[in-house]
GUBAKOL-552663 format. One record per residue (C-alpha): residue number from 0; residue in one letter; chain; x, y, z. Coordinates in steps of 0.001 Angstrom, whole numbers. Layout:
REM GUBAKOL-552663
 num residuo cadena      xx      yy      zz
 NUM       A      A       X       Y       Z
...
REM end
This chain:
REM GUBAKOL-552663
 num residuo cadena      xx      yy      zz
   0       M      A   76728  -14116   49968
   1       S      A   77415  -11694   52833
   2       L      A   76565  -12525   56448
   3       F      A   74049   -9672   56410
   4       S      A   72325  -11198   53386
   5       F      A   72295  -14592   55076
   6       F      A   70633  -13333   58263
   7       F      A   68248  -11141   56256
   8       R      A   67154  -14249   54370
   9       Q      A   66596  -16223   57576
  10       K      A   64347  -13546   59100
  11       N      A   62142  -12640   56131
  12       N      A   59347  -14168   54086
  13       F      A   59217  -11111   51808
  14       Y      A   62343   -9554   50386
  15       S      A   61238   -6571   48355
  16       Q      A   61081   -3137   49926
  17       S      A   57300   -2782   49976
  18       G      A   55820   -6104   48876
  19       Q      A   56330   -5785   45125
  20       D      A   57181   -9484   44963
  21       Q      A   53954  -10455   46681
  22       F      A   51837   -8189   44470
  23       A      A   53427   -9722   41365
  24       Y      A   52721  -13202   42684
  25       N      A   49155  -12300   43642
  26       L      A   48453  -11324   40029
  27       T      A   50219  -14188   38284
  28       G      A   50962  -17055   40647
  29       K      A   53826  -19399   39823
  30       N      A   55847  -19642   36590
  31       G      A   55710  -15954   35711
  32       T      A   58201  -13778   33848
  33       Y      A   59945  -10561   34836
  34       L      A   62249   -7813   33624
  35       E      A   64160   -6109   36438
  36       I      A   65854   -2815   35608
  37       G      A   68053   -1918   38570
  38       A      A   68652   -5175   40431
  39       A      A   71231   -4124   43069
  40       D      A   71631   -6829   45755
  41       P      A   70395  -10360   44862
  42       I      A   68414  -10656   48109
  43       I      A   68083   -7463   50160
  44       N      A   65240   -5223   48926
  45       N      A   65186   -7289   45745
  46       N      A   61858   -7470   43930
  47       T      A   62460  -10744   42080
  48       Y      A   64444  -12970   44478
  49       I      A   61494  -14808   46000
  50       L      A   59743  -15089   42625
  51       E      A   62722  -16822   41034
  52       V      A   63881  -18985   43932
  53       L      A   60560  -20244   45307
  54       H      A   58015  -19719   42553
  55       N      A   59833  -20678   39353
  56       W      A   59701  -17312   37625
  57       R      A   61996  -16720   34656
  58       G      A   63448  -13341   33872
  59       V      A   66301  -10971   33135
  60       S      A   67856   -8483   35550
  61       V      A   69968   -5461   34609
  62       E      A   72400   -3669   36923
  63       L      A   75033   -1063   36087
  64       D      A   76783   -1007   39487
  65       K      A   79268   -3886   39404
  66       S      A   79975   -3598   43134
  67       H      A   77015   -5990   43526
  68       M      A   78506   -8574   41176
  69       S      A   80337  -10588   43812
  70       S      A   77131  -11087   45811
  71       W      A   75328  -12421   42744
  72       K      A   78189  -14786   41914
  73       K      A   78287  -16186   45453
  74       F      A   74537  -16715   45642
  75       S      A   74021  -19909   43658
  76       E      A   70207  -19992   44069
  77       R      A   69850  -17235   41503
  78       N      A   70273  -18737   38054
  79       N      A   68280  -16355   35869
  80       R      A   70321  -14050   33694
  81       I      A   71717  -10757   35009
  82       I      A   73339   -8245   32665
  83       W      A   76020   -5935   34064
  84       D      A   75606   -2983   31731
  85       D      A   73927     355   31138
  86       A      A   70237    -309   30465
  87       F      A   70254    2376   27763
  88       K      A   72749     325   25720
  89       I      A   70759   -2911   25787
  90       N      A   68621   -4277   22973
  91       F      A   65871   -5719   25145
  92       E      A   64091   -7350   22231
  93       E      A   67169   -9473   21432
  94       I      A   67896  -10292   25077
  95       L      A   64374  -11443   25858
  96       Y      A   64166  -13464   22646
  97       A      A   67421  -15243   23555
  98       E      A   65946  -16138   26951
  99       G      A   62708  -17409   25415
 100       I      A   60623  -14670   27067
 101       K      A   57698  -13222   25137
 102       K      A   57074   -9501   24707
 103       K      A   54117   -9715   27118
 104       I      A   55850   -9968   30506
 105       N      A   54193  -10411   33868
 106       Y      A   56284   -7946   35884
 107       L      A   58512   -4945   35202
 108       S      A   60542   -3639   38134
 109       C      A   61771    -200   37085
 110       D      A   64215    1163   39664
 111       I      A   67365    2950   38545
 112       E      A   68911    6246   39525
 113       T      A   67555    8847   38969
 114       P      A   63741    9026   38473
 115       E      A   64455   11047   35324
 116       E      A   66572    8185   33953
 117       N      A   63962    5716   35188
 118       F      A   61328    7488   33122
 119       K      A   63579    7444   30044
 120       I      A   64040    3683   30418
 121       L      A   60286    3228   30655
 122       K      A   59840    5065   27362
 123       K      A   62615    2995   25773
 124       L      A   60877    -239   26761
 125       H      A   57671    1112   25251
 126       R      A   59490    1691   21952
 127       F      A   60416   -2018   21965
 128       N      A   56664   -2733   22142
 129       L      A   57060   -4602   25412
 130       K      A   53911   -5068   27492
 131       F      A   53605   -5828   31193
 132       D      A   50867   -7038   33503
 133       F      A   52396   -5159   36444
 134       I      A   54866   -2265   36629
 135       S      A   56410    -930   39816
 136       F      A   57937    2457   39049
 137       E      A   60134    4409   41471
 138       H      A   59667    8186   41272
 139       D      A   60978    9232   44735
 140       R      A   58239   11752   45431
 141       Y      A   59274   11997   49074
 142       K      A   62506   13759   48170
 143       L      A   62032   15123   44633
 144       G      A   58406   16214   44530
 145       D      A   55760   14893   42159
 146       Q      A   57244   15864   38772
 147       F      A   58258   12373   37669
 148       E      A   55302   10771   39408
 149       K      A   52957   12881   37264
 150       Q      A   54939   12272   34069
 151       T      A   54910    8524   34624
 152       K      A   51215    8385   35450
 153       N      A   50288   10425   32393
 154       F      A   52504    8333   30125
 155       L      A   51265    4955   31342
 156       L      A   47621    6004   31537
 157       D      A   47896    7034   27871
 158       N      A   49444    3697   26909
 159       G      A   47157    1008   28211
 160       Y      A   47818     936   31946
 161       K      A   45947    2010   35065
 162       I      A   47001    2784   38615
 163       A      A   46666    -271   40837
 164       V      A   48331     795   44074
 165       N      A   48924    4461   44868
 166       D      A   51285    6219   47289
 167       V      A   53574    3265   47941
 168       Y      A   55904    3928   50854
 169       S      A   59018    2235   52140
 170       R      A   58278    -375   54824
 171       G      A   56783    1450   57846
 172       K      A   57864    4934   56742
 173       K      A   54523    6406   55700
 174       K      A   56030    9733   54655
 175       K      A   58555    8043   52352
 176       I      A   56291    7718   49311
 177       Y      A   58537    6603   46477
 178       E      A   56578    4389   44035
 179       T      A   53353    3831   42129
 180       W      A   52195     396   40922
 181       F      A   50410      20   37593
 182       V      A   48639   -2878   35898
 183       D      A   47451   -3537   32369
 184       C      A   44009   -1993   31844
 185       E      A   42595   -5401   30920
 186       I      A   43376   -6822   34366
 187       D      A   40464   -6842   36802
 188       F      A   41953   -4868   39668
 189       K      A   40484   -1857   41424
 190       K      A   42758     967   42503
 191       I      A   43742     889   46163
 192       E      A   45911    3024   48413
 193       Y      A   49091    1294   49526
 194       K      A   48290    1591   53230
 195       D      A   45025    -284   52622
 196       W      A   46671   -2917   50409
 197       K      A   49327   -3459   53046
 198       N      A   46774   -3828   55852
 199       K      A   44485   -6176   53902
 200       I      A   46882   -8339   51910
 201       Y      A   50587   -7792   52555
 202       T      A   50646   -9696   55852
 203       K      A   49136  -12800   54236
 204       S      A   51123  -15602   52665
 205       F      A   51967  -15803   48954
 206       E      A   48582  -16790   47588
 207       K      A   47033  -15854   44273
 208       I      A   44658  -12987   45091
 209       N      A   43379  -11066   42072
 210       K      A   40968   -8669   43793
REM end
């Protein structure tokens, strides 16, 4: 673990870029499951670190960039499986079965380069008939326009999901809108703008808040 990662860990209660970890916990509580496509660093801006280490979530992470491998190997708190490979080459059905994770998963973190590839991965997961309670999808509207944001929304709205949190921005950078959060249509959650979610809930502790 790098010194930067160590000090980052000491100063933070939330580790994801915009509170994705807290939103996932709010919906599910402890003992959830996740699939993380695009893991990068094991701590910094990581959507699943706090879920695994403190809240007993099980899951699988995928990362193509092996420059992060040494950080994962040094950080012994993270024991869930990480696959160092191209997500397009992975049989997710086999991997999840081997890990004892059902096809209905609590959280999908979908964050690879580029948004076009991200959208292709989303469609691949759909072909495996995987279902998720919560999906955070990075479309990078702030720098690429709304093309992939619209494609993703249309695709997920047609396949059993609804928008939960709209116009998600990076930390305090309100113009850096880069994600949309979706939930299964059967979940009782009313759509909210990210700025309102952040003001009402994000500053609170990890408690199970469904509405």
